[in-house]
C-alpha positions in Angstrom: -0.9 10.9 14.0 -2.6 14.3 14.1 -0.9 17.6 14.2 -3.0 20.6 15.0 -2.0 24.2 14.2 -2.1 26.9 16.8 -5.0 28.8 15.4 -8.1 26.7 15.9 -11.7 27.9 16.3 -12.8 27.8 20.0 -15.7 25.6 21.1 -18.2 28.5 21.2 -17.5 29.6 17.6 -17.7 26.0 16.4 -21.1 25.6 18.0 -22.3 28.8 16.3 -21.3 27.5 12.9 -23.8 24.6 13.3 -23.8 20.8 12.7 -23.2 21.1 9.0 -19.9 22.8 9.5 -18.8 20.4 12.2 -19.7 17.4 10.0 -17.9 18.8 7.0 -14.8 19.5 9.2 -14.9 16.0 10.6 -15.0 14.5 7.1 -12.2 16.7 5.9 -9.9 16.4 8.9 -10.6 12.8 9.8 -9.6 10.7 6.8 -10.9 7.5 8.4 -14.4 8.9 8.5 -14.2 10.1 4.9 -12.9 6.8 3.6 -15.6 5.0 5.5 -18.3 7.2 4.0 -16.9 6.9 0.5 -16.7 3.1 0.8 -20.4 2.9 1.9 -21.3 5.2 -1.0 -19.5 2.9 -3.5 -21.1 -0.2 -2.1 -24.6 1.4 -2.1 -24.2 2.6 -5.7 -22.9 -0.8 -7.0 -25.6 -2.8 -5.1 -28.2 -0.5 -6.6 -26.8 -1.1 -10.1 -26.7 -4.8 -9.4 -30.4 -4.8 -8.3 -31.3 -2.9 -11.5 -29.5 -5.5 -13.6 -27.0 -3.0 -15.0 -23.9 -5.1 -14.1 -22.6 -8.1 -15.9 -22.3 -10.2 -12.7 -23.4 -10.3 -9.1 -21.9 -7.6 -6.9 -22.6 -9.5 -3.7 -20.7 -10.6 -0.6 -19.0 -13.5 -2.3 -17.7 -11.3 -5.1 -16.5 -8.7 -2.6 -14.7 -11.3 -0.6 -13.0 -12.8 -3.7 -11.9 -9.3 -4.7 -9.9 -9.0 -1.5 -7.2 -11.2 -3.1 -5.9 -8.0 -4.9 -6.1 -6.1 -1.6 -3.2 -8.0 -0.1 -0.3 -6.8 -2.4 -1.9 -3.3 -2.7 -2.2 -2.7 1.0 1.2 -4.1 1.8 2.9 -1.9 -0.8 0.8 1.0 0.5 2.3 0.3 3.9 5.8 0.3 2.3 5.1 3.7 0.8 3.8 4.9 4.2 7.2 4.2 5.7 9.3 6.1 3.1 6.9 9.0 2.7 6.8 9.5 6.5 10.6 10.0 6.4 10.2 13.3 4.6 12.4 15.1 2.2 10.2 14.0 -0.7 10.4 10.3 0.3 8.9 8.0 -2.2 9.8 4.5 -3.6 9.1 4.0 -7.3 11.1 0.7 -7.3 8.7 -1.4 -5.2 7.2 -3.1 -8.3 10.7 -3.9 -9.6 11.7 -5.3 -6.2 8.6 -7.5 -6.3 9.7 -8.8 -9.6 13.3 -9.4 -8.6 12.4 -11.0 -5.2 9.8 -13.2 -6.9 12.6 -14.7 -9.0 14.7 -15.1 -5.8 11.8 -17.0 -4.2 11.2 -19.0 -7.4 14.8 -20.3 -7.5 15.2 -20.8 -3.7 11.9 -22.7 -3.3 11.1 -24.0 -6.7 14.5 -24.9 -8.1 17.0 -25.2 -5.3 14.4 -26.8 -2.9 15.6 -24.9 0.2 12.3 -25.3 1.9 9.5 -22.7 2.4 10.8 -21.1 5.6 14.4 -20.6 4.3 13.1 -19.4 1.0 10.8 -16.8 2.7 13.8 -15.5 4.7 16.0 -15.3 1.7 13.3 -13.4 -0.3 12.7 -11.0 2.5 16.4 -10.4 2.9 16.7 -9.7 -0.8 13.9 -7.2 -0.6 15.6 -5.5 2.4 18.9 -5.4 0.5 17.2 -3.7 -2.4 15.7 -1.2 0.1 19.1 -0.6 1.6 20.4 0.4 -1.8 17.6 2.9 -2.1 18.2 4.1 1.4 21.9 4.5 0.9 21.4 6.5 -2.3 18.8 8.8 -0.6 20.1 9.2 2.9 23.9 9.0 2.6 24.6 10.0 -1.0 21.9 12.6 -1.1 20.1 11.7 -4.3 16.5 12.9 -4.6 14.2 9.9 -3.8 12.3 10.3 -7.1 15.5 10.0 -9.1 17.2 7.3 -6.9 14.2 5.0 -6.9 13.5 5.5 -10.6 17.1 4.5 -11.3 16.8 1.4 -9.1 13.5 0.6 -10.7 15.2 0.1 -14.0 18.1 -1.7 -12.4 16.0 -4.2 -10.4 13.6 -4.8 -13.3 16.6 -5.6 -15.6 18.1 -7.9 -13.0 14.9 -9.8 -12.7 14.8 -10.4 -16.5 18.5 -11.3 -16.7 18.5 -13.7 -13.8 15.3 -15.5 -15.0 16.4 -15.6 -18.6 13.1 -13.6 -19.3 11.2 -16.8 -18.5 8.8 -17.5 -15.5 9.7 -20.2 -13.0 6.9 -22.7 -12.9 8.2 -25.8 -11.2 5.9 -28.2 -9.5 6.7 -26.7 -6.1 5.8 -23.2 -7.3 2.6 -24.4 -8.9 1.6 -26.1 -5.7 2.3 -23.0 -3.8 -0.9 -21.6 -5.3 -2.6 -23.0 -2.3 -1.2 -20.1 -0.3 -3.5 -17.8 -2.2 -6.7 -19.9 -1.8 -9.8 -18.6 0.0 -10.5 -20.1 3.4 -13.3 -20.2 5.9 -13.0 -17.9 8.9 -12.7 -20.1 12.0 -15.6 -20.3 14.4 -17.8 -17.6 12.6 -17.1 -18.4 9.0 -19.9 -20.9 8.3 -22.3 -18.1 7.3 -19.7 -15.8 5.8 -17.9 -15.8 2.4 -14.4 -17.4 2.3 -11.6 -14.9 2.6 -8.2 -15.1 0.8 -5.6 -16.8 2.9 -3.1 -14.0 2.3 -5.2 -11.6 4.4 -4.3 -13.7 7.5 -0.8 -14.9 6.6 0.7 -11.7 5.1 -1.5 -8.6 5.3 -2.7 -8.6 8.9 0.8 -9.5 10.4 2.5 -6.9 8.2 -0.1 -4.2 9.1 0.2 -5.1 12.8 4.0 -4.9 12.8 4.0 -1.6 11.0 1.5 -0.2 13.4 3.5 -1.3 16.4 6.7 0.0 14.8 5.2 3.4 14.2 3.2 3.9 17.3 4.9 1.9 20.1 8.6 2.2 19.4 11.2 5.0 19.5 12.0 4.4 15.9 8.4 5.3 15.0 8.6 8.6 17.0 11.9 9.4 15.3 10.5 8.7 11.9 7.5 11.1 12.5 9.8 13.7 13.9 12.2 13.3 10.9 9.3 13.7 8.4 7.9 16.7 10.2 11.1 18.7 10.5 14.4 16.8 10.0 16.5 19.9 11.0 14.7 20.0 14.4 15.0 16.2 14.7 18.8 16.4 14.0 19.1 19.1 16.8 17.2 16.7 19.1 19.9 14.0 18.5 18.1 11.9 15.9 20.4 10.2 13.4 18.5 11.4 10.3 20.5 9.4 7.8 20.3 6.1 9.6 16.6 6.4 10.3 15.7 7.5 6.8 17.7 4.6 5.4 15.9 2.2 7.8 12.5 3.4 6.3 13.7 2.3 2.8 15.0 -1.0 4.2 11.6 -1.7 5.7 9.9 -0.7 2.4 12.1 -3.2 0.5 11.5 -5.9 3.0 7.7 -5.5 2.7 8.1 -5.5 -1.1 10.0 -8.8 -0.8 7.0 -10.3 1.1 4.7 -9.0 -1.6 6.8 -11.0 -4.1 5.9 -14.2 -2.3 2.2 -13.3 -2.4 2.5 -12.6 -6.1 4.1 -16.0 -6.8 1.3 -17.7 -4.9 -1.4 -15.7 -6.9 0.2 -16.4 -10.3 1.4 -19.9 -9.4 4.5 -18.8 -11.1 7.6 -16.6 -10.4 7.3 -14.1 -13.2 10.0 -11.6 -13.9 7.4 -9.0 -14.8 5.1 -9.6 -11.8 5.4 -6.2 -10.3 6.0 -4.1 -13.4 3.6 -5.4 -16.1 0.9 -3.1 -17.2 1.0 0.0 -15.1 3.1 -1.6 -12.4 2.5 -1.8 -8.6 4.2 1.4 -7.5 1.7 4.0 -8.7 -1.4 2.2 -7.2 0.6 1.9 -4.0 1.4 5.6 -3.9 -2.3 6.4 -4.7 -3.3 4.2 -1.8 -1.0 6.0 0.5 -2.1 9.5 -0.5 -5.7 8.6 -0.4 -5.2 7.1 3.0 -4.2 10.4 4.4 -0.4 10.2 4.2 1.0 13.7 3.7 3.4 13.7 0.7 5.6 16.2 2.6 6.2 13.6 5.3 5.5 13.2 9.0 1.8 12.3 8.8 0.1 9.0 8.1 -1.8 6.1 9.7 -1.9 2.4 9.0 -5.7 2.4 9.3 -5.9 4.9 6.5 -3.9 2.7 4.2 -6.2 -0.3 4.9 -9.4 1.6 4.4 -8.1 3.3 1.2 -7.3 -0.2 -0.1 -10.8 -1.5 0.5 -12.2 1.6 -1.2 -10.0 1.1 -4.3 -10.4 -2.6 -4.5 -14.2 -2.7 -4.2 -14.6 0.3 -6.6 -12.4 -1.5 -9.2 -14.4 -4.7 -8.7 -17.6 -2.8 -9.5 -16.1 -1.0 -12.5 -15.1 -4.4 -14.0 -18.8 -5.5 -13.8 -20.1 -2.2 -15.1 -17.8 -2.0 -18.2 -16.9 -4.9 -20.4 -13.4 -6.0 -21.5 -10.6 -3.4 -21.9 -13.0 -0.6 -21.3 -13.3 -1.6 -17.7 -9.6 -1.6 -17.2 -9.3 1.9 -18.7 -12.1 3.2 -16.4 -10.2 1.7 -13.4 -7.2 3.8 -14.4 -9.4 6.9 -14.7 -10.9 6.2 -11.3 -7.4 5.8 -9.8 -6.3 9.1 -11.3 -9.4 10.9 -10.1 -8.9 9.5 -6.6 -5.2 10.6 -6.5 -6.0 14.2 -7.6 -9.0 14.4 -5.2 -6.9 13.1 -2.3 -4.1 15.6 -3.0 -6.5 18.5 -3.3 -8.3 17.4 -0.2 -5.0 17.4 1.7 -4.2 20.9 0.6 -7.7 22.2 1.4 -7.6 20.7 4.8 -4.3 22.2 5.6 -5.3 25.7 4.4 -8.8 25.9 5.7 -8.7 24.1 9.0 -5.0 24.2 9.9 -5.2 20.5 10.6 -3.1 17.7 9.1 -3.9 14.0 9.7 
């Protein structure tokens, strides 16, 4: 969604400023164009380094396709952050990684231990995620806790529950280990003979989730209310929008998506790990970075699904190249550095765009 301020240069003045100004404005105000350009630059640089023999492995189409396996949880959690940030009032969800851990244990027990069947287990896991999101939404929307404090508190609570329920041990039954097939790479039907295999999770989890979130935001009254709520919740309330119920719904949806990510994580690890979403630097901060880089305004009311998906591609393929350029732990540290630089750059870019062009996107 694009919101344009009242004071905009007229067509004649824009023509006088020349092509360079118009191109710069397009890159600054159209996040999709900027992300596309940055992705092309990353690919060009890495391919050049690959041709020069400066990388430890081949940065080719097969490697890029295999790297997409990490794009599934990243993009889905980016979509979860999109929902809560859009709701405004400093909306953010720091607990998504802990929800992934807790819901992974729920899936591990329901599918791997209790043998309830795949469909029922997926429903129970998604419901558990939605319940966790409802706790966040209730604290934020009805109790009035700041989202940062509320979701930080539930992060610790959900993380502890995952460890307690699992006995601090992963669930690795035969059913769970065989569920690894859900994370395998598959050939694209009809046109896939000459293309690299793509991780199955792209088709079974990411694309359906992205499509549903897009429809929800762009083709339903709830989506219009959410954008209005994030833009100006006082005006939305005067227009008859139930601000508390709609804000809570955003957190419920975020939790539900996190529950689905837990299933993806179990498939990728072939194990239901109680630390799946919180180990290392966790999943929350990369997801927030994806959201901000994708053009979601941290103040709320502005964001697009396509921005989340392109930002994920940029981060995943950049990280994949860094791992080949730097060996061992050094590569991991440079990945974190790149993530921090991208987050700062995206935030500065959002501020520059708002001040210089009066356009938010």
